[in-house]
N, C-alpha and C positions, 0 to 999 in steps of 0.2 A: 225938164228936171227929172232925173232918174228916180224911180220909185225906191224907197228905202226898205230894206229887208226888215221884217218884224220878228222879234224874238218871242217865242211862245214856250209853254211848258207842257209836255205830253206825259200822261200817266202810263207807266209800264204795265199796270194791271188791266185797265179797261180801255186805254187808247184815247181817252178824253183829253181835251186841251184847255188851257187857261192862259190868259195874257200875262199873268204874274205868278211868281212862285208862292205856293202855299204849303204848309206843313201837311195838310190832309187834302186828298183829291176831292173836289166838290161833287164829282159824279159817282164814285164808288166808295168814298170815305176811307180809302186806303192811305195809311200814313207813310210819309217819306218816299212816295212813288213817282213824284214829278221830276222830270229831267228836262234840261234845256234843249230846244230845237229851233230851227230857223224856218219860218214860213216863206215859201216862194212868192215873189211879187205877182200880182194879178196880171199885169201887162208884160209885154215882151221887152219893154224899154229898160228893165232893171239890169244891173250888172252883177247879178249873183253868179259868180263863176262856178260855185259849187253845183248849183242846179243846172247850169248851162254847160257843164263839162262835157267834152266829147266822149263818146263811148256808151251813152245811154241807148239801150236797145229800142227800136221802134216797136209800136204796138202791133201784135199779130192779128190776122183775121180770124173770125170765128170758124172753127173746123170741127167736123164730126170725128170722134175718136177713131172709128174704124177706117176712116179715109186717110189718116196720118201715116206716112211711110216711115216705119221704124227701122233703124239700122244699128248694127253693133257699134259700140263706141271704140274708136281707134285709140290705142295706147302707145305711148313712147317710153320704152324702158329707160330707167335712169342710169343703168350700169351697176347699181347696187342691188344685188338679188334679194336681200332681206327687206329692203325698202320697197322694192317692186311687189313683193309678196303681200305686204301690208296694204299697199295702194290698190291691189287688185290686178297687177300686171304692169303698171307704169303710170306716167302722167297723162291725163286726159286733156285734150284741147278745150280751153274755156273753163276748166275745172278750178275750183278754189279749195285749197287744202289749208287747214289750221293745225299747227303742231305746237304743243305746249309741254313744259317740263320744268324741273327745278333749275335754278341758276347753276351753270357749270356742268350740266349733264351731257352736253355735246350737241345741242340743237344746231348752232351755227356751224360747227365743224361738219356735221352730217350734210347740211344743205349746201355748204361750199363745195364739198366733194361731189355732190350730186349735180350741181349746175356746171361744174368743171367737166364732169364726164359727159353731160349733154352737149356742152359747147364743143367738145372734141369730136362729136359725131356730126358737127356742121350746123347745129341749131344756134339761133341767136338767144343769148341769155342776158339777164340783168339782175344784179344783186344790189338791193337798196338797203343801206345800213343807216339806222337811226341812232344806234347806241355806241357805235365805234366810228373812228375816222377811216378814210381809205387806206392810210398807212398801217393801221392796226389789222385791217383785213388782209393786206398784202403780207404782213408778218406771219399771220396764221397760215396763209397759203404756202409760204416758204417752209414752215414747220411741217406741213402736210406733204411736202415734195411736189408742189404745184407751181414751181418757179415760172414756167412758161405759160401759165394760164391766160387765156384771152377773154375771160369773163369780164363784162362791163360792170363797173362799180359806181354807184351813185350814193354819196353821203348827203341825205336829204330827209327832212321830216315833215315838210309842208305838202299836204295832199295835192293841192293844185299843180305844183311843180312835178310831183310824181306822176300824176295823170297825164300831164303834157309830155313827159319823157316817154311814157308807155305809148302815147299816140304817135310820137315822132319816130321812135326807134322800132316799134312793133316787134318786141322780142317774142320768142316762142314760150319762154318761161321766165317769170320774175319772182324774186324772193323779197318779201318785205320783213325786215328784221329790226324792230318788231312793230306790231300794230299798235301797241300802247304808246309808242313814241310819236306816231303820226298825228298831226292836227290840221284843222282847216281854219282859214282866216274868218270864215263866216260864223264861227261859234266862238263865244268868249270864254268858254270853259278851258281848263288846262289840259294838256295832252295826258292821256291815260284815264280821263274821266269817262263816266258812262256815256254821255252824249257824244263825246269825240270818238270813242272807240266804235260806237254803234254807227254813226254817220260815215266815218271814214271807211269802215269795213263794208258798208252798204254800197258806197260808190265804187270801191275797188272791185266788189263782186259784179256790179253792173258793167263795169268796164271790161272785165274778163269775159262775161257772157256775150257782149256785143262784138268784141275784137277777136275773140278766140285765144287770147293769151292765157296760159295757165299761171295762176298766182298762188304762191305759198306764203301764208301769213304765220309769223312766229308770234306766239302769245305767252304772256307771263302767267304764272300761277299764284294762287293765294297760299296762305300758310297751311290751309287744309288740303292743298294739292289740286284744287279745281281751277279751271281757267279763269283768269281775272277778267272783269268786265261784265257786261250784261249777258244774261243767258241767251238772248236772241242772237248773239254772235255765233254760237254753235249751230243755230237753226239756219243762218244765212249761208254758211259754207257747205260744200259738197262732202268733204271728208274731214274728220276730226281725229288727230293722232295724239297720243300721250307718250312722252318719253319717260321711262321709269328706270330705276336702278339706284344703287348706293354709290355715291361719289367716291367712296373708299374702295369700291370693287371695280375691276376692269370690264365688267360685263354690263351691257345696257339692253333694255327691252323697249321696243316701240310697239304700241298696241293701237289698233283701229277701233274707236268707239262708235264712229258713224262713217259710213261710206256708201254713197249713192251709186258708185260704179264698181262695187266689189263686196266681199263678205265682211261683216263686222266681227269684232273680237279676234281678228287675225293678229298674229304676233310675229315680230321680227327680232332676232337676237344679234347683237353686235358685241365685239370686243374692242375696247379702247387700247390702241397701241401708239407708239411714237409717231407713226405715220397716219394717224387718224383712226376712224372706225372701220373695222373689218367685219364682214358678215360671218356668222357661225353656222356652218352647214348642218352640224349635228348637235343641236342644243341640249339633247338628252344627257350628253356627257357632263354638262355643267351641273345638272340637278340630281345626278345619281351619286350614290355613296362612294366614298373613297376608302372605305374600310377594307383591310386585307381579309378579315374574317367577319361573318355575320355577328351583329351585336343586338342585344335586346332593345326594343322600342323603335325599330326601324322597319318600314314596309314601303315597297315601291308601288307607285300608282301610275297608271297610264291615263293621263288627262288629255283633253282635247282643247286646243287653242285655235279657234277658227277652223281651218281645214287640216291642221297639222296635229297629229298625235305626238305627245311628248311624255317621256318617262321622268317622273319626279319622285324623289325620296321624301317620305313623310316620317318625321321623327317625333317621338312622344317620350315624355319623362313623367313618371308617376312617382310621387314621394309623399311621405307623411306630412299632412297639412294642419292637423289640429282641429279646433272647433269651427274655424272659418276657412275652409279650403279654397284655393284660388283656381280659376280656369282661365288660362291665357293661351292665345293662339297667334301665330305670326304667319300671314299668308292665307289664313282660313277664317271663316266666319265664326266669331266667338259665340254668338247666340246659338248657332247650329251645333257647336261643340257641346254646349250644355244639354241640348235636346238629345244628342247621340249618347251622352253618358246616361241619361234617363232610360233610353231604349236598351242600352247595354245591361243596365241593372234589372229592368223589368222582364226582359225576354231572354236574356242569356245568363242571368244570375251572377253577373260580375259587378260588384259594387265598388265605387270610388268615392263614396260619400265623405270619408275622412281623409282623402288624399288630395294633394295638389296635383293638377294635371296641366302640363305644358305641351303644346303641339306646335310644330314648326315645319314649314315647307322649305326644303333646302334650296339655296341659291337665290333667295329673294323673290321668287315667283309668287304671284297671287292666284289662288285657285278659287273660282266662284261656282263651279258646277257641283251638283250634289253627288256625282259619280265618285267623289273622293271619300264618301262616308265609310264604306267598307274598309278601305285601307287605313283610315284614321282609327277605327275601332280595333282593328287587328294590331296596329302599332301600340295603342294604349294597353291592350291586353298583354302584349309581349313584354312591355316595360313593367307592368304590374307583377307579372309572374317571374320576371327575370330570365325568360327563355327566348332566345333569338329565333326568328323565322329562318327557314332553310335558305341556302345560297340559291340565287336565281328565282326567287319567289316574288310574285306580284299579285295585286288584287284591285278590282274596281267594281263599283255598284252603288246604287242609291239605297239608303235605308229608310223605310217608312216607320211611322209611329207604332204600327202594329207589329213591327219586327220583321216585315217582309223585305226581301232584297229585290229591288226593282232594276230593270235593264237600263243600261247606259246607251246613249245614241252612238251609232257607228262602232259597235263593239268589235266587229271583225277587223276593222282597220286598226284598232288598238292592239288586238292580238297579233296582227302581222308585224307591227312595229316592235312589239316585245320579242317576238320570235327572231326578228332580224338582229336584235342586239344580244341574243343568246340566252334569254330567260327560258326556264324549263318547267316551272310549276306556276299555275295560276288558279285563283279562286274567282269565278265569274258568275254573274246572274245566269240562271238556267235559260232565260230567253235570249241570251247572247251567245249561246252555244252554236257552233257551225252546223248548218243543215246537212243532212245526209245526202250524198250524191255530189257535193261540191268538191270535186277532186282537186281543183286548183288551190282552194283554201286549205284542204287537208295536207297538200304537199308543202304549202308555206308554213303550216304549223307542225310539221313533222318533228318529232322529238320533244314537243311540249305536252305536258300532262295537264289537262283541264279538269277542274272540279266544279261542276255546276251546283249552285245552291239556290234555294228559294226563301230561306229564312236565316236570320242571324245566328240562331242556335246551330244550324247545320254548318255554317262557316266555322264556328268555334270548335265543333267536333272534328272537322277536317284538319284544322290547325293542330289539335291535340294529337292526331294520328300521324303527322308528318315527322 
């Protein structure tokens, strides 16, 4: 008689197990942390297909680190340059990528274009759809102009059948759309639950590592914008990508939050067209001002997204706010805005205590680096005084609480990008000034006037003299 699988409950906090569900973990006393799991049978006579699924990697021998032969990871370009940039050069054999984003943002469209491009290079591909039928995927491919696509499509949500298809067809890349719809017979929980998502993702990851197939998992997001499911889902995979953008805008941003094979915080920019997503080679054009003449409250910043310098327009509006002024920011940290206003008042003598202050990063881009501080303060000052900054002006630099202007990383690359786009005046931290004797950089920055500053007061004095 076959050994019956036993259902246990595992704590997400401490990893302890209990044979029945409890409101509080008996090991660490954490509330609502127990999730359902299946214990593997002790003997080999059981028929637990999930635990015996093919593709589990054999255990490796103990090896000294210095004796391991390390080699560069080979990458296969997807044919979409912006996606390859975010992935670090392309798809990696045996790599697992998790991509999340709001409904309708373009995740399925992008991946269908990518697998079709890979299939046209001669690679075997598989598109597993759990949310749509094969006919719906075919209709999308026709809208994208992929009528003759030879991508294999499987409409299935059962994990065991998906693993069997991966083992029999051995594709080079497989897309699972989406991981929240996949379920295993060995768990009684509904698809999309914590236990189902965790176990299904774990077995798909093991299958990818053992067989060498690259797997892309599409993930749902919560109302807060985070990936739905257990946090361990992001730890299992090699790469985590977030699809961002306003559904009312034609532009989409894809950002790498985690990447074991490339740089993190890399960004790719796409434009949604009638024929799908097209890469934007010069994203700075999206985020720059469209004004014919300089206007008060606008300052251009050179920000750094991964390895790419981008020019973004920072807009500020300062207006009378009464006894309870508001501080609102879009695309920038609101708490940092309040800190910068305090520094502006204390060290530069510019007070916004009775003013509403609104700051916006144009184009829907989110800026998390502190190098935006100087541009934010100059935009606020410009709006408060009603005086526009000159044409072709930009600034970057971090502001400290003591009023000092700290250098920004890779400042010379930022200046090169600005000079290439025709900017002629820049206020930069003194530490980011080009070194003497660097003729190549001097030639690249020819025609650009640089104003080095060490404190916020100096930056304000420079602006008054322009």
